[in-house]
N, C-alpha and C positions, 0 to 999 in steps of 0.2 A: 399489512406485516410481523410477523414474528421475529422481532429481535427486539432484545434487550439490554441491559445494562451487564449482564453475565455474558454476553458474546462481542460488546461492546471493547469491553473494561479491557480486557488483554491486546485487542489491537493497540489500543492507546498505548499502555504499556509496554510493550514492543518495540512499537515504532519510540518510543523516546529515546527507551535500552538501544537499540539495535543502531539506530544512531549517533547518540553520544559515545558508543564503545568506538564506532569504527572511524566516526572523524574527531572526536573529542571536544565537540560543539556543546552548546548547552542547546538541548530544545525545551520550550513550554506547550504545553496542553491549550489549544484554541476553541475555538469554535464547536458545536455540534448544531445542525440543520438537516431538516427532511426535507428531499426531494421525492420527484417521482419518476425519477432515472438517476444509475451511475455516471451520467456523463462527465468525461473533467474537465474541469474550470479551468486550463490552463496547458500549453503546447505540449508538457512529455507527460506520456502518457503511459504503466505500465499496468495489465490486468492481468491478474491473476485469478482461478477458479477455485472452488471449495468444493467438496464431496464428502459426504454421509451424514451424522445426525444434523447437520446444515448444509444448506447449498445453496450456491449462487456465487456470485462472484466481488474481488477487493479490484477497484480500479484508483490506484497512488495515482496521486496529480503535481506537477510542479511548473514553475517556470523552468524556461531554460538556462537564463542563469543559476538560479537556485541547485538546479541537476548540474551544471557547470563547477561551482563548486565545491558541492559536498564531491562528487567523482575528484575533482584536484586535491582535497584534501583525503580523500582516502588514497589514491595511490601515491600522493606521496612528488617526488621531485621525477618525473619521466617527461616525456620526446612530445611535440605536442602529435605524434606520427605515432605515437606509443597512445597518449590520450583518445587522438579518435579512435584511433581500432579497439582499444575498452571500456570507451563510455558507456555504450548499450550494455553491454555485458556485466561492468557494473553496477546498474542502474538493476538492471534484472536481477542480479544477486543480490542486492540492499533490497528490494521486494518480496522478493522469496526470502529470506532470513526476517523478515518483518511477519509477513505470512507464515513462514514455519513457526518460527519462536509463539504467536498467539494461539496457533490452531495447538499446538503442541499442552499450550497453557489450557486450552481449551479440553480438549483429551483428554489429560489430568484433573480433571474438574469433572465430568461426566462420562467419566469410564467410558467413552465410547471412541470411535477413531473415524479423522477427516482425514481426505487425502486432498494434495492441493495439487495445481498444472503447473506447466512451466510458466516462466513470465512470456506474455506480449508485449511489447516496446513500442511506441507510436510515438517519433516526433517530428515536428512541424505545424505552423500554427497555419501553413495552411491545410492540412491535413483533417478530417472531421471522425471521428469514432460514433459511429450508428451504434448505442447496444440494446436490449432490450427495456421498454420501460417498464420498471420493475423499482415497487418502493425502496430508496435510499437513504443510511443515516451520513451525511457528509460530516466528519472528525477531521478538526482544524490543527495541525501543529505549527510553531511559529520558530523557526531558527533564522539565527543571526543575517542569513541569506535571504530570504523570505521565505512566507509559506510551504507548507506544504499541506496537502489534501487526498486524505484517506475515505476512500466512499466504500461502503460497505452494505452491497446488495445482496443479502444471506434470509433467510429463509429457516427457522427448524422446522424440520420434518415434523411430523408427527406419527407420538408412537403405535407400533404397528404398523405404518402407510410403507 
């Protein structure tokens, strides 16, 4: 794995900043662990691909209760029907904003270009997500509602490759 603090830190910065901006809640940086796969730890997962001088995938993971509370904070006073209709799109947009902000920071620092894919959102405790087993850095973030995990399975391309 060719991932270091220069790649990890923008995701931590963006995660804390975006969630605080959208919800008004405090977010704390948590654990940092290494895994053999970016498999999500919780039943709500948002997967985004990253391409450019760094390539791979970012997998956001949280418990359903955490996702519901975050979406409620973002959407405000909406009906149960609206909440259900907007739930997945809102989560996708949050992950998109975090990944977009992080890649924007990386683009500025590296003077290169990264692009991201449209988010894929998977929810449910009976659903399993199988991802290519690649070395992963798992970043924990703690909110008053519970943990959020950002799994970075990214590899820096070699110059000239």
